[in-house]
C-alpha positions, 0 to 999 in steps of 0.5 A: 133278478140278476145273478150274484154281484160279480167280484173284481177280476183281481179277486179269485177267492170268495171270502164266504167259502171260509165261513161256517157262519157269517157276520153276527149270525156266527154268534154263540146261541143265546141259550148256550151263552146264558149257560156259559156266563152263569157258570163264570164267577164275577169277582171284585167289581169296582164301584166305578164299573157302571155297566158290566155283564149284568143285563147283557148290555152293549158295552162296559162302562167305567167311570173316570171322573164326574164328567167322563166315563169310558165305554169299551166294547169288542166285536169281530166275526167271519165274512158275511160277504165276498168282497174284502173291502165291504167285509172290513167296512161291515165289521168295523161299522158293527163294532163301533155301533155298540159305542153309539148304543150306549150314547157315547162318542167313539174316540179310537179303535184297535183292530182284531185280525185273524187270517188264513195266511196260506190261503188268502193273498195279502192284497185281499187281507189288505183290502179288509183292513182298508175297509175297516179303516175307512169306516173309522175315518168316517166315525172320526177315529183312528185305529191305534193298534191291534193284534193279528194271528194266523187262523183257519177262517178269516176273522176281522173286527175291532175293540172300540172305545168311547167317552160319555158323561156318566149321567147320560149313559143309555142302558138297555135296562132302564126303559119305562112302562108306556115308552114307545119303541123306535127301530132305526134300521130295517130288518133282513140282513141275515136273510139277504146274507143267506140268499147271497150264499145261495147265489140268489141275491140280486145286485139291488139286494146286495147294494141294500144290504151293504148300505144298511150294514155300513151306515154308522149308528151316529144318532146314538150320540144325540139320543144321549142328550135326550132325557126322555130316551130311557133305554137304548140298544142295537139289534144284532145277532140275537135279532129284534126279538132277542134284543128287545127281550133284553130290554124287557128283562132288564126293565121288568116290562112287557112289549107289544110290537106290530108286524105291519110297522116293522121296517124290512129290506124289500128283497129280504121279505121276498126271500124269507117268504120263500123259506130262505133264512140263516141257521142262527134264526132257529138257534135264536128261537130255541134260546128265547122263543118261550118268551115270545108270542106270535099271532095265532096262525102266523106264517113261519116267515114271521118267526124267522124275520123277528129272530133274523140275526142282524149284522150291524143292525139298527138302534132300538130306542125306548122313549117317552111318547112325547119324545117320539117325534124328536127321536124320529126327527133325529134319525131322519136328519142323519139319513135313516129314512126307514126308522119307524115306531114299531110298538110300546112297552107296558107292565105285566109279565116279561114277554114280547107280544107280536100282533 
């Protein structure tokens, strides 16, 4: 393997040097977040609020009229890579993903910018913003405003807004027994980011990570048109196991997933078997591991893989078996070559079982 990808000669600062944790790996741990939200009062919810915090869904949804509902979300984090343009692209792609995960069409975004102005050159900050704008342009939306502050760690992300028909919203809590589970992107982003910080990631591994994390989850809009797609979410900071458990809990179902069917970024599998993973992987397991069954004698790398925090991860689809081919065809048509069926939902105690 070659060494860590070189940065442009004009860039002397490594963005990840400012980060205690990068990308979605710096999310608050699931157990802590649950405790915080449980202590937060919820008052005066209007009937027009179709989706709120009740099932930890990807975005809030507010009904405007009989044919339109507004979808609103926000996401931001510290650098997962050193290249400022790539950081901006990854952060923007990740934020917009929650719009697609609700089956909505994005309409515009607001930028959230926090930068250590005394430590980062303005041209580096400008490249971060340019990267985010390029992704919004690819999504066909403008960045219509935002807010910026001077902070100790670089932070970038978006408030993203979208529109969906109220009857076509795809929640994470409406899966049905017998549904098959389709995953749109391979796992391993957190593992590759950990290898990057250790100076071990190859040029090819870096390229694969950037390709995955900057690929917009546009199939979500087409999936909204399929009545046989019952539930939808995207896999991000809590890992595959965490976000699938959200589907199980919201829908009152159990899930069976085959390890051999889970798509994984090639170099990620190599590194996780050598023990390289993020600290967030262990925090995730501590938060929900009691509801996950691994095969007897499973190596520890399997646990780290399914809890690996995915920055700008793939869509996770629960659909009727008869719609499986159509769902996979939609992913294929939009360039998601590694999309794959990984398991099935069934009745029984809410639990996630890997085999």
